[in-house]
OpenMM code with the backbone's topology and positions (N, CA, C; nanometers):
from openmm import Vec3, app, unit

residues = "MET SER LEU ASP LYS THR THR ILE ALA LYS ARG TYR SER LYS ALA LEU PHE GLU ILE VAL SER GLU LYS GLY GLN ARG ASP GLU THR ARG ALA GLU LEU ASN GLN ILE GLN GLN VAL PHE ASN ASP ASN GLU GLY LEU GLY LYS ILE LEU THR ASP LYS GLY LEU GLU GLN ASN GLN LYS LEU GLU ILE LEU ASN ILE LEU THR LYS ASP ALA SER ASN TYR VAL GLY ASN LEU ILE LYS MET THR PHE ASP TYR GLY ARG MET ASP TYR LEU THR VAL ILE ILE ASP GLU PHE ASN ASN LEU CYS ASP ALA ASP GLU LYS ILE VAL ARG ALA LYS VAL VAL SER ALA ILE PRO LEU SER ASP GLN GLN LEU ASP LYS MET ALA GLU GLN PHE ALA LYS ARG LEU LYS VAL SER GLU VAL VAL LEU ASP SER GLU VAL ASP ASP SER ILE ILE GLY GLY ALA ILE ILE LYS THR ASP SER LEU ILE TYR ASP GLY SER ILE GLN THR GLN ILE ASN GLN ILE ARG GLN ARG LEU ILE GLY".split()
positions = [
    Vec3(7.8596, 10.0226, 10.2029),
    Vec3(8.0066, 10.0176, 10.2749),
    Vec3(8.0891, 9.9588, 10.1676),
    Vec3(8.2097, 10.0265, 10.1378),
    Vec3(8.2979, 9.9993, 10.0692),
    Vec3(8.4231, 9.9123, 10.1548),
    Vec3(8.4818, 9.8162, 10.0973),
    Vec3(8.5843, 9.7320, 10.1564),
    Vec3(8.7192, 9.7887, 10.1100),
    Vec3(8.7958, 9.7697, 10.2017),
    Vec3(8.9342, 9.8138, 10.2015),
    Vec3(9.0163, 9.7276, 10.1182),
    Vec3(9.1097, 9.7955, 10.0849),
    Vec3(9.2167, 9.7321, 9.9995),
    Vec3(9.2699, 9.5815, 10.0309),
    Vec3(9.3029, 9.5784, 10.1670),
    Vec3(9.3454, 9.4372, 10.2198),
    Vec3(9.2603, 9.3282, 10.2002),
    Vec3(9.1203, 9.3834, 10.2182),
    Vec3(9.0116, 9.2899, 10.2233),
    Vec3(9.0079, 9.2371, 10.0958),
    Vec3(8.9901, 9.3206, 9.9853),
    Vec3(8.9718, 9.2896, 9.8401),
    Vec3(9.0779, 9.1869, 9.8124),
    Vec3(9.2068, 9.2434, 9.8323),
    Vec3(9.3202, 9.1638, 9.7898),
    Vec3(9.3218, 9.0429, 9.8483),
    Vec3(9.2786, 9.0192, 9.9824),
    Vec3(9.2714, 8.8691, 10.0285),
    Vec3(9.1853, 8.7937, 9.9465),
    Vec3(9.0683, 8.8649, 9.8946),
    Vec3(8.9508, 8.7725, 9.8267),
    Vec3(9.0178, 8.7434, 9.7033),
    Vec3(9.0653, 8.8337, 9.6252),
    Vec3(9.1364, 8.8011, 9.4956),
    Vec3(9.2618, 8.6974, 9.4889),
    Vec3(9.3164, 8.7145, 9.5864),
    Vec3(9.4270, 8.6084, 9.6225),
    Vec3(9.3968, 8.4879, 9.6378),
    Vec3(9.2937, 8.4725, 9.7473),
    Vec3(9.2420, 8.3521, 9.7729),
    Vec3(9.1967, 8.2576, 9.6469),
    Vec3(9.0943, 8.3401, 9.5890),
    Vec3(9.0593, 8.2720, 9.4606),
    Vec3(9.1890, 8.2053, 9.3844),
    Vec3(9.2527, 8.2860, 9.3485),
    Vec3(9.3660, 8.2527, 9.2562),
    Vec3(9.4398, 8.1276, 9.3205),
    Vec3(9.4670, 8.1515, 9.4675),
    Vec3(9.5659, 8.0592, 9.5159),
    Vec3(9.4793, 7.9392, 9.4958),
    Vec3(9.3435, 7.9185, 9.5409),
    Vec3(9.2757, 7.7925, 9.5491),
    Vec3(9.2651, 7.7140, 9.3947),
    Vec3(9.2673, 7.8207, 9.2919),
    Vec3(9.2402, 7.7717, 9.1550),
    Vec3(9.3947, 7.7095, 9.1166),
    Vec3(9.4960, 7.7928, 9.1253),
    Vec3(9.6166, 7.7388, 9.0931),
    Vec3(9.6750, 7.6205, 9.1734),
    Vec3(9.6388, 7.6150, 9.3040),
    Vec3(9.6838, 7.5036, 9.3751),
    Vec3(9.5972, 7.3805, 9.3401),
    Vec3(9.4687, 7.3838, 9.2877),
    Vec3(9.3970, 7.2737, 9.2458),
    Vec3(9.4574, 7.2533, 9.1094),
    Vec3(9.5060, 7.3206, 9.0332),
    Vec3(9.5534, 7.2836, 8.8883),
    Vec3(9.7097, 7.2607, 8.9134),
    Vec3(9.7734, 7.2585, 9.0283),
    Vec3(9.9066, 7.2260, 9.0318),
    Vec3(10.0048, 7.3220, 8.9732),
    Vec3(9.9835, 7.4529, 8.9577),
    Vec3(10.0591, 7.5603, 8.9131),
    Vec3(10.0729, 7.6866, 8.9894),
    Vec3(10.0658, 7.6304, 9.1314),
    Vec3(10.1062, 7.7369, 9.2194),
    Vec3(10.2468, 7.7877, 9.2263),
    Vec3(10.3420, 7.7231, 9.2086),
    Vec3(10.4814, 7.7566, 9.1937),
    Vec3(10.5273, 7.8576, 9.0893),
    Vec3(10.4565, 7.7889, 8.9680),
    Vec3(10.4673, 7.8928, 8.8402),
    Vec3(10.4032, 8.0185, 8.8673),
    Vec3(10.2598, 8.0065, 8.9081),
    Vec3(10.2120, 8.1475, 8.9225),
    Vec3(10.2525, 8.2226, 9.0182),
    Vec3(10.3289, 8.1850, 9.1277),
    Vec3(10.4046, 8.2582, 9.2311),
    Vec3(10.5174, 8.3389, 9.1671),
    Vec3(10.5918, 8.2614, 9.0944),
    Vec3(10.6842, 8.3265, 9.0189),
    Vec3(10.6624, 8.4144, 8.9302),
    Vec3(10.5622, 8.3952, 8.8544),
    Vec3(10.5005, 8.5069, 8.7654),
    Vec3(10.4660, 8.6353, 8.8216),
    Vec3(10.3895, 8.6086, 8.9221),
    Vec3(10.3531, 8.7132, 9.0165),
    Vec3(10.4498, 8.8020, 9.0610),
    Vec3(10.5475, 8.7298, 9.1132),
    Vec3(10.6717, 8.8192, 9.1784),
    Vec3(10.7431, 8.8869, 9.0600),
    Vec3(10.7492, 8.8484, 8.9441),
    Vec3(10.7903, 8.9179, 8.8475),
    Vec3(10.7191, 9.0323, 8.8107),
    Vec3(10.6012, 9.0155, 8.8241),
    Vec3(10.5063, 9.1331, 8.7938),
    Vec3(10.5047, 9.2231, 8.8905),
    Vec3(10.5208, 9.1805, 9.0086),
    Vec3(10.5349, 9.2931, 9.1225),
    Vec3(10.6491, 9.3658, 9.1025),
    Vec3(10.7695, 9.2818, 9.0618),
    Vec3(10.9005, 9.3618, 9.0350),
    Vec3(10.8782, 9.4940, 8.9325),
    Vec3(10.8177, 9.4414, 8.8355),
    Vec3(10.7726, 9.5436, 8.7176),
    Vec3(10.7101, 9.6650, 8.8135),
    Vec3(10.6309, 9.6520, 8.9149),
    Vec3(10.5506, 9.7432, 8.9686),
    Vec3(10.6378, 9.8035, 9.0644),
    Vec3(10.7247, 9.7493, 9.1109),
    Vec3(10.8503, 9.8010, 9.2137),
    Vec3(10.9270, 9.8821, 9.1369),
    Vec3(10.9526, 9.8435, 9.0174),
    Vec3(11.0612, 9.9241, 8.9200),
    Vec3(10.9911, 10.0507, 8.8781),
    Vec3(10.8870, 10.0611, 8.8903),
    Vec3(10.7878, 10.1540, 8.8029),
    Vec3(10.6895, 10.2334, 8.9114),
    Vec3(10.7405, 10.2991, 8.9868),
    Vec3(10.6649, 10.3279, 9.1099),
    Vec3(10.5480, 10.4344, 9.0520),
    Vec3(10.4327, 10.3794, 9.1053),
    Vec3(10.3110, 10.4816, 9.0852),
    Vec3(10.2289, 10.4033, 8.9487),
    Vec3(10.2856, 10.3048, 8.8965),
    Vec3(10.2119, 10.2195, 8.7728),
    Vec3(10.0703, 10.1953, 8.8082),
    Vec3(10.0652, 10.1338, 8.9307),
    Vec3(9.9238, 10.1140, 8.9612),
    Vec3(9.8300, 10.2178, 8.9442),
    Vec3(9.8540, 10.3376, 9.0113),
    Vec3(9.7877, 10.4635, 9.0018),
    Vec3(9.7511, 10.5092, 8.8775),
    Vec3(9.8707, 10.5157, 8.7984),
    Vec3(9.8727, 10.5176, 8.6607),
    Vec3(9.7424, 10.4818, 8.5683),
    Vec3(9.7475, 10.3331, 8.6098),
    Vec3(9.6433, 10.2549, 8.5244),
    Vec3(9.5066, 10.2800, 8.5657),
    Vec3(9.5017, 10.3557, 8.7029),
    Vec3(9.3511, 10.3725, 8.7568),
    Vec3(9.3220, 10.5320, 8.7086),
    Vec3(9.4164, 10.6007, 8.6772),
    Vec3(9.3985, 10.7493, 8.6692),
    Vec3(9.3296, 10.7708, 8.5433),
    Vec3(9.2049, 10.8818, 8.5686),
    Vec3(9.1200, 10.9367, 8.4738),
    Vec3(9.2080, 11.0031, 8.3833),
    Vec3(9.3178, 11.0429, 8.4237),
    Vec3(9.3973, 11.1475, 8.3164),
    Vec3(9.4650, 11.0842, 8.2084),
    Vec3(9.4794, 10.9435, 8.2206),
    Vec3(9.5435, 10.8671, 8.1028),
    Vec3(9.4519, 10.8226, 8.0134),
    Vec3(9.4420, 10.8494, 7.8817),
    Vec3(9.3827, 10.7867, 7.7922),
    Vec3(9.3529, 10.6305, 7.7942),
    Vec3(9.2611, 10.5786, 7.7694),
    Vec3(9.2189, 10.4114, 7.7804),
    Vec3(9.2956, 10.3517, 7.6924),
    Vec3(9.3257, 10.4190, 7.5604),
    Vec3(9.4227, 10.3261, 7.4745),
    Vec3(9.5596, 10.3283, 7.5277),
    Vec3(9.6094, 10.4279, 7.6005),
    Vec3(9.7439, 10.4318, 7.6331),
    Vec3(9.7601, 10.3192, 7.7638),
    Vec3(9.6402, 10.3130, 7.8446),
    Vec3(9.6397, 10.2203, 7.9447),
    Vec3(9.6182, 10.0746, 7.8823),
    Vec3(9.5631, 10.0580, 7.7816),
    Vec3(9.5637, 9.9399, 7.7026),
    Vec3(9.6866, 9.8728, 7.6695),
    Vec3(9.7725, 9.9715, 7.6280),
    Vec3(9.9090, 9.9282, 7.5539),
    Vec3(9.9739, 9.8877, 7.6838),
    Vec3(9.9548, 9.9536, 7.8079),
    Vec3(10.0522, 9.9100, 7.9082),
    Vec3(9.9907, 9.7753, 7.9508),
    Vec3(9.8691, 9.7574, 7.9567),
    Vec3(9.8277, 9.6220, 8.0434),
    Vec3(9.8481, 9.5228, 7.8997),
    Vec3(9.8540, 9.5505, 7.7884),
    Vec3(9.8846, 9.4285, 7.6917),
    Vec3(10.0600, 9.4064, 7.7092),
    Vec3(10.1402, 9.5076, 7.7327),
    Vec3(10.2554, 9.4599, 7.7719),
    Vec3(10.2707, 9.3771, 7.9003),
    Vec3(10.1939, 9.4150, 7.9968),
    Vec3(10.1902, 9.3374, 8.1260),
    Vec3(10.1544, 9.1834, 8.1098),
    Vec3(10.0464, 9.1805, 8.0165),
    Vec3(9.9928, 9.0574, 8.0248),
    Vec3(10.0300, 8.9814, 7.8835),
    Vec3(10.1347, 9.0162, 7.8023),
    Vec3(10.1773, 8.9367, 7.6871),
    Vec3(10.2568, 8.8168, 7.7050),
    Vec3(10.3172, 8.7942, 7.8048),
    Vec3(10.3458, 8.6520, 7.8194),
    Vec3(10.3055, 8.5987, 7.9258),
    Vec3(10.1998, 8.6514, 7.9919),
    Vec3(10.1155, 8.5946, 8.1135),
    Vec3(10.0328, 8.4562, 8.0980),
    Vec3(10.0298, 8.3901, 8.1897),
    Vec3(9.9531, 8.2553, 8.1798),
    Vec3(9.8172, 8.3207, 8.1920),
    Vec3(9.7259, 8.2176, 8.1726),
    Vec3(9.5654, 8.2433, 8.1611),
    Vec3(9.5363, 8.3162, 8.2908),
    Vec3(9.5595, 8.2657, 8.4169),
    Vec3(9.5411, 8.2761, 8.5402),
    Vec3(9.5809, 8.4450, 8.5591),
    Vec3(9.7018, 8.4323, 8.5516),
    Vec3(9.7823, 8.5755, 8.5751),
    Vec3(9.6943, 8.6988, 8.4919),
    Vec3(9.7145, 8.6625, 8.3654),
    Vec3(9.6523, 8.7430, 8.2641),
    Vec3(9.5253, 8.7893, 8.2921),
    Vec3(9.4288, 8.6891, 8.3267),
    Vec3(9.2977, 8.7230, 8.3778),
    Vec3(9.2744, 8.8008, 8.4964),
    Vec3(9.3715, 8.7769, 8.5964),
    Vec3(9.3814, 8.8751, 8.7213),
    Vec3(9.4187, 8.9933, 8.6816),
    Vec3(9.5093, 9.0376, 8.6137),
    Vec3(9.5518, 9.1489, 8.5827),
    Vec3(9.4340, 9.2339, 8.4964),
    Vec3(9.3725, 9.1708, 8.4016),
    Vec3(9.2570, 9.1968, 8.3180),
    Vec3(9.1398, 9.2654, 8.4165),
    Vec3(9.1091, 9.1582, 8.5100),
    Vec3(8.9811, 9.1736, 8.6170),
    Vec3(9.0351, 9.2983, 8.6929),
    Vec3(9.1687, 9.3099, 8.7630),
    Vec3(9.1724, 9.4246, 8.8326),
    Vec3(9.1716, 9.5579, 8.7505),
    Vec3(9.2108, 9.5312, 8.6312),
    Vec3(9.2022, 9.6620, 8.5277),
    Vec3(9.0641, 9.6748, 8.5267),
    Vec3(8.9868, 9.5998, 8.4846),
    Vec3(8.8484, 9.6213, 8.4658),
    Vec3(8.7681, 9.6668, 8.5776),
    Vec3(8.8108, 9.6400, 8.6914),
    Vec3(8.7281, 9.7054, 8.8157),
    Vec3(8.8049, 9.8244, 8.8674),
    Vec3(8.8888, 9.8730, 8.8060),
    Vec3(8.9770, 10.0022, 8.8476),
    Vec3(9.0504, 9.9776, 8.9658),
    Vec3(9.1121, 9.8464, 8.9668),
    Vec3(9.1947, 9.8091, 9.1122),
    Vec3(9.3472, 9.7847, 9.0665),
    Vec3(9.4004, 9.8505, 8.9786),
    Vec3(9.5250, 9.8090, 8.9350),
    Vec3(9.6354, 9.8438, 9.0369),
    Vec3(9.5776, 9.9504, 9.1221),
    Vec3(9.6959, 9.9915, 9.2306),
    Vec3(9.6572, 9.8870, 9.3367),
    Vec3(9.5762, 9.8053, 9.3317),
    Vec3(9.5715, 9.6896, 9.4305),
    Vec3(9.6471, 9.5649, 9.4087),
    Vec3(9.7138, 9.5548, 9.2562),
    Vec3(9.7759, 9.4382, 9.2272),
    Vec3(9.9054, 9.4014, 9.3173),
    Vec3(9.9628, 9.4780, 9.3667),
    Vec3(10.0865, 9.4383, 9.4370),
    Vec3(10.0317, 9.3893, 9.5898),
    Vec3(9.9429, 9.4461, 9.6411),
    Vec3(9.8688, 9.4090, 9.7643),
    Vec3(9.8310, 9.2567, 9.7295),
    Vec3(9.7662, 9.2207, 9.6205),
    Vec3(9.7115, 9.0893, 9.6036),
    Vec3(9.8179, 9.0092, 9.5768),
    Vec3(9.9295, 9.0414, 9.5268),
    Vec3(10.0599, 8.9513, 9.5109),
    Vec3(10.1073, 8.9243, 9.6482),
    Vec3(10.1013, 9.0398, 9.7285),
    Vec3(10.1603, 8.9995, 9.8604),
    Vec3(10.0818, 8.9082, 9.9335),
    Vec3(9.9627, 8.9140, 9.9226),
    Vec3(9.8468, 8.8302, 9.9800),
    Vec3(9.8717, 8.6819, 9.9335),
    Vec3(9.8726, 8.6655, 9.8351),
    Vec3(9.8928, 8.5355, 9.7303),
    Vec3(10.0344, 8.4696, 9.7938),
    Vec3(10.1250, 8.5427, 9.8031),
    Vec3(10.2562, 8.4885, 9.8697),
    Vec3(10.2284, 8.4561, 10.0066),
    Vec3(10.1550, 8.5397, 10.0886),
    Vec3(10.1292, 8.5072, 10.2409),
    Vec3(10.0743, 8.3628, 10.2411),
    Vec3(9.9625, 8.3378, 10.1428),
    Vec3(9.8948, 8.2143, 10.1547),
    Vec3(9.9783, 8.1091, 10.1006),
    Vec3(10.0881, 8.1261, 10.0363),
    Vec3(10.1696, 8.0153, 9.9845),
    Vec3(10.2779, 7.9820, 10.1019),
    Vec3(10.3091, 8.0961, 10.1550),
    Vec3(10.4090, 8.0756, 10.2903),
    Vec3(10.3443, 8.0031, 10.3872),
    Vec3(10.2010, 8.0345, 10.4198),
    Vec3(10.1395, 7.9620, 10.5114),
    Vec3(10.1193, 7.8096, 10.4639),
    Vec3(10.0863, 7.7724, 10.3732),
    Vec3(10.0566, 7.6569, 10.3324),
    Vec3(10.1811, 7.5651, 10.3363),
    Vec3(10.3027, 7.6233, 10.3032),
    Vec3(10.4313, 7.5476, 10.3112),
    Vec3(10.4905, 7.5656, 10.4402),
    Vec3(10.4348, 7.6314, 10.5472),
    Vec3(10.4796, 7.6696, 10.6783),
    Vec3(10.6302, 7.7407, 10.6699),
    Vec3(10.6220, 7.8290, 10.6023),
    Vec3(10.7410, 7.9419, 10.5978),
    Vec3(10.6968, 8.0531, 10.6573),
    Vec3(10.7786, 8.0967, 10.7402),
    Vec3(10.7733, 8.2260, 10.8272),
    Vec3(10.8847, 8.3197, 10.7561),
    Vec3(10.8181, 8.4259, 10.7388),
    Vec3(10.9262, 8.5725, 10.7146),
    Vec3(10.9467, 8.6520, 10.8242),
    Vec3(11.0592, 8.6755, 10.8518),
    Vec3(11.0899, 8.7627, 10.9707),
    Vec3(11.2129, 8.8671, 10.9532),
    Vec3(11.2231, 8.9406, 11.0147),
    Vec3(11.3263, 9.0501, 11.0145),
    Vec3(11.4028, 9.0419, 11.1495),
    Vec3(11.5401, 9.0153, 11.1252),
    Vec3(11.6240, 9.0455, 11.2427),
    Vec3(11.7035, 9.1455, 11.2397),
    Vec3(11.6836, 9.2120, 11.3628),
    Vec3(11.7517, 9.3522, 11.3921),
    Vec3(11.8550, 9.3131, 11.4811),
    Vec3(11.9980, 9.3494, 11.4671),
    Vec3(12.0970, 9.3359, 11.5470),
    Vec3(12.1824, 9.4581, 11.5500),
    Vec3(12.2797, 9.4636, 11.6408),
    Vec3(12.3710, 9.5891, 11.6506),
    Vec3(12.4748, 9.5671, 11.5452),
    Vec3(12.5216, 9.4901, 11.5177),
    Vec3(12.5826, 9.4736, 11.4109),
    Vec3(12.5716, 9.3773, 11.3029),
    Vec3(12.6374, 9.3944, 11.1767),
    Vec3(12.5844, 9.2878, 11.0819),
    Vec3(12.6218, 9.1356, 11.1035),
    Vec3(12.5185, 9.0710, 11.0924),
    Vec3(12.5395, 8.9329, 11.1064),
    Vec3(12.5913, 8.8367, 10.9616),
    Vec3(12.6841, 8.7360, 10.9960),
    Vec3(12.7142, 8.6836, 10.8893),
    Vec3(12.6198, 8.5656, 10.8441),
    Vec3(12.6179, 8.5082, 10.7352),
    Vec3(12.5298, 8.4345, 10.6509),
    Vec3(12.5078, 8.3263, 10.7678),
    Vec3(12.6309, 8.2570, 10.7960),
    Vec3(12.6250, 8.1476, 10.9030),
    Vec3(12.5500, 8.1729, 11.0217),
    Vec3(12.5430, 8.3004, 11.0948),
    Vec3(12.4799, 8.3309, 11.2082),
    Vec3(12.3137, 8.3227, 11.1660),
    Vec3(12.3022, 8.3831, 11.0606),
    Vec3(12.1697, 8.4017, 11.0103),
    Vec3(12.0776, 8.2634, 10.9696),
    Vec3(12.1718, 8.1772, 10.9003),
    Vec3(12.1238, 8.0573, 10.9144),
    Vec3(12.0936, 7.9659, 11.0066),
    Vec3(12.2068, 7.9800, 11.1201),
    Vec3(12.1662, 7.9044, 11.2525),
    Vec3(12.0513, 8.0013, 11.3263),
    Vec3(12.0447, 8.1175, 11.3194),
    Vec3(11.9187, 8.1877, 11.3695),
    Vec3(11.7895, 8.1303, 11.3188),
    Vec3(11.7968, 8.1420, 11.2048),
    Vec3(11.6696, 8.0906, 11.1098),
    Vec3(11.6348, 7.9425, 11.1597),
    Vec3(11.7459, 7.8579, 11.1654),
    Vec3(11.7119, 7.7211, 11.1807),
    Vec3(11.6427, 7.7009, 11.3415),
    Vec3(11.7124, 7.7623, 11.4421),
    Vec3(11.6498, 7.7620, 11.5748),
    Vec3(11.5297, 7.8114, 11.5837),
    Vec3(11.4895, 7.9233, 11.5039),
    Vec3(11.3540, 7.9931, 11.5139),
    Vec3(11.2544, 7.9084, 11.4467),
    Vec3(11.2825, 7.8684, 11.3590),
    Vec3(11.1997, 7.7388, 11.3094),
    Vec3(11.1566, 7.6480, 11.3709),
    Vec3(11.2457, 7.5781, 11.4484),
    Vec3(11.2454, 7.4740, 11.5541),
    Vec3(11.1315, 7.5393, 11.6643),
    Vec3(11.1663, 7.6763, 11.6827),
    Vec3(11.0851, 7.6915, 11.8136),
    Vec3(10.9472, 7.7599, 11.7659),
    Vec3(10.9167, 7.7845, 11.6430),
    Vec3(10.7692, 7.8111, 11.5808),
    Vec3(10.7334, 7.6777, 11.5131),
    Vec3(10.8277, 7.5760, 11.5034),
    Vec3(10.7542, 7.4687, 11.4531),
    Vec3(10.7078, 7.4753, 11.3236),
    Vec3(10.7950, 7.5161, 11.2324),
    Vec3(10.7495, 7.5623, 11.0886),
    Vec3(10.8718, 7.4973, 11.0090),
    Vec3(10.8619, 7.4628, 10.8890),
    Vec3(10.9557, 7.4171, 10.8010),
    Vec3(11.0765, 7.5243, 10.7677),
    Vec3(11.0438, 7.6455, 10.7644),
    Vec3(11.1516, 7.7386, 10.7065),
    Vec3(11.1199, 7.8602, 10.7818),
    Vec3(11.2291, 7.9379, 10.8201),
    Vec3(11.2274, 8.0830, 10.8703),
    Vec3(11.3290, 8.1631, 10.7564),
    Vec3(11.2668, 8.2515, 10.6934),
    Vec3(11.3601, 8.3375, 10.5973),
    Vec3(11.3855, 8.4873, 10.6605),
    Vec3(11.5118, 8.5016, 10.7129),
    Vec3(11.5478, 8.6198, 10.7718),
    Vec3(11.5908, 8.7256, 10.6824),
    Vec3(11.5335, 8.8593, 10.6993),
    Vec3(11.5944, 8.9788, 10.6431),
    Vec3(11.6640, 9.0603, 10.7480),
    Vec3(11.7725, 9.0773, 10.7136),
    Vec3(11.8689, 9.1222, 10.8214),
    Vec3(11.8693, 9.2836, 10.8314),
    Vec3(11.8731, 9.3607, 10.9157),
    Vec3(11.8938, 9.5024, 10.9452),
    Vec3(11.9814, 9.5260, 11.0557),
    Vec3(12.0856, 9.6139, 11.0675),
    Vec3(12.1460, 9.6741, 11.1673),
    Vec3(12.0958, 9.7914, 11.2329),
    Vec3(12.0805, 9.7823, 11.3756),
    Vec3(12.0489, 9.9079, 11.4482),
    Vec3(12.1339, 9.9063, 11.5745),
    Vec3(12.2479, 9.9940, 11.5855),
    Vec3(12.3436, 10.0007, 11.6802),
    Vec3(12.2897, 10.0546, 11.8095),
    Vec3(12.1494, 10.0858, 11.8248),
    Vec3(12.0854, 10.1546, 11.9386),
    Vec3(12.0395, 10.0420, 12.0136),
    Vec3(12.0311, 9.9281, 11.9670),
    Vec3(11.9908, 9.7926, 12.0765),
    Vec3(12.1117, 9.7467, 12.1460),
    Vec3(12.2235, 9.8002, 12.1256),
    Vec3(12.3633, 9.7728, 12.1837),
    Vec3(12.4212, 9.6154, 12.1636),
    Vec3(12.3446, 9.5364, 12.1608),
    Vec3(12.3750, 9.3725, 12.1374),
    Vec3(12.2669, 9.3039, 12.1248),
    Vec3(12.2678, 9.1775, 12.1049),
    Vec3(12.1758, 9.0879, 12.0846),
    Vec3(12.1215, 9.1062, 11.9527),
    Vec3(11.9768, 9.0407, 11.9664),
    Vec3(11.9119, 9.0742, 11.8175),
    Vec3(11.7542, 9.0548, 11.8691),
    Vec3(11.6803, 9.1332, 11.7664),
    Vec3(11.5189, 9.1251, 11.7962),
    Vec3(11.4775, 9.0640, 11.6563),
    Vec3(11.4019, 8.9598, 11.6689),
    Vec3(11.3246, 8.9008, 11.5499),
    Vec3(11.1882, 8.9434, 11.5557),
    Vec3(11.1331, 8.9789, 11.4345),
    Vec3(11.0072, 9.0170, 11.4265),
    Vec3(10.9324, 8.9520, 11.3129),
    Vec3(10.8107, 8.8654, 11.3434),
    Vec3(10.7287, 8.8361, 11.2248),
    Vec3(10.6071, 8.9067, 11.2313),
    Vec3(10.5092, 8.8925, 11.1580),
    Vec3(10.3724, 8.9671, 11.1234),
    Vec3(10.3094, 8.9407, 11.2689),
    Vec3(10.3337, 8.8310, 11.3487),
    Vec3(10.2480, 8.8215, 11.4553),
    Vec3(10.3443, 8.8012, 11.6109),
    Vec3(10.4556, 8.8182, 11.6003),
    Vec3(10.5447, 8.7795, 11.7137),
    Vec3(10.6713, 8.8610, 11.6986),
    Vec3(10.7017, 8.9231, 11.8121),
    Vec3(10.8168, 8.9782, 11.8416),
    Vec3(10.9049, 8.9211, 11.9563),
    Vec3(11.0418, 8.8537, 11.9185),
    Vec3(11.1383, 8.7701, 12.0235),
    Vec3(11.2329, 8.8931, 12.0231),
    Vec3(11.2466, 8.9554, 12.1523),
    Vec3(11.3358, 9.0705, 12.1746),
    Vec3(11.4327, 9.0090, 12.2673),
    Vec3(11.5673, 8.9943, 12.2329),
    Vec3(11.6728, 8.9591, 12.3078),
    Vec3(11.7848, 9.0343, 12.3130),
    Vec3(11.7479, 9.1671, 12.2765),
    Vec3(11.8456, 9.2669, 12.2885),
    Vec3(11.8955, 9.3203, 12.4266),
    Vec3(12.0292, 9.3534, 12.4154),
    Vec3(12.0657, 9.4106, 12.5467),
    Vec3(12.0162, 9.5315, 12.5999),
    Vec3(11.9671, 9.6320, 12.5250),
    Vec3(11.8816, 9.7290, 12.5321),
    Vec3(11.7649, 9.7059, 12.6381),
    Vec3(11.6979, 9.5850, 12.5703),
    Vec3(11.5801, 9.5502, 12.6462),
    Vec3(11.5940, 9.4947, 12.7757),
    Vec3(11.7276, 9.4173, 12.7876),
    Vec3(11.7403, 9.3576, 12.9120),
    Vec3(11.7615, 9.4696, 13.0088),
    Vec3(11.8602, 9.5729, 12.9777),
    Vec3(11.8692, 9.6709, 13.0588),
    Vec3(11.7573, 9.7624, 13.1070),
    Vec3(11.6389, 9.7589, 13.0003),
    Vec3(11.5395, 9.8170, 13.0564),
    Vec3(11.4452, 9.7302, 13.1537),
    Vec3(11.4523, 9.6303, 13.1109),
    Vec3(11.3969, 9.5493, 13.2364),
    Vec3(11.4518, 9.5500, 13.3695),
    Vec3(11.5858, 9.5538, 13.3841),
    Vec3(11.6484, 9.5460, 13.4990),
    Vec3(11.6116, 9.6721, 13.5682),
    Vec3(11.6138, 9.8018, 13.4879),
    Vec3(11.5893, 9.9420, 13.5549),
    Vec3(11.4515, 9.9263, 13.6173),
    Vec3(11.3344, 9.8591, 13.5490),
    Vec3(11.2065, 9.8513, 13.5846),
    Vec3(11.1967, 9.7665, 13.7193),
    Vec3(11.2740, 9.6747, 13.7233),
    Vec3(11.2713, 9.5786, 13.8465),
    Vec3(11.3503, 9.6508, 13.9508),
    Vec3(11.4327, 9.7305, 13.9352),
    Vec3(11.5066, 9.8358, 14.0480),
    Vec3(11.4078, 9.9260, 14.0699),
    Vec3(11.3263, 9.9920, 13.9841),
    Vec3(11.2202, 10.0751, 14.0351),
    Vec3(11.1223, 10.0113, 14.1327),
    Vec3(11.1069, 9.9114, 14.0872),
    Vec3(10.9861, 9.8159, 14.1728),
    Vec3(10.8542, 9.8519, 14.1504),
] * unit.nanometer
topology = app.Topology()
chain = topology.addChain("A")
for resn in residues:
    res = topology.addResidue(resn, chain)
    for name in ("N", "CA", "C"):
        topology.addAtom(name, app.Element.getBySymbol(name[0]), res)
């Protein structure tokens, strides 16, 4: 039975998280991993290229050396291990899972707010502050999106929660009550 990418990524990230937390290097590791993730985001398909049988091993090693050149021991070892096991296309998922562990430990929630009109920084800050109080977390980081189909109000979505205060939803609820 083979494990899915997310399960494997959670295992790698948890191991790394525990080690760097114990060593007091979590923030530095997180910053380093996010830089590497940006390289993968800027070079779409890099993970697949590094696992592809069509690319010569020496070419893969050249790319690997560039990625690990300035890496810390822990991050360098993570990259080399994912390469050795043919899982370079898992690396961005591993980094996402590492960030999730850091956020959970620091009681940070990341959410998307969808509104009918663009929200000002001040509105986003106030909304994040109120949502953090409601969730009893230290911080809510909001990513804003505009969708005029919701008419007005806002929808806030986290990985596990949806708070829908949109006018469109309120209209739909009234319709349902009228239908009875």
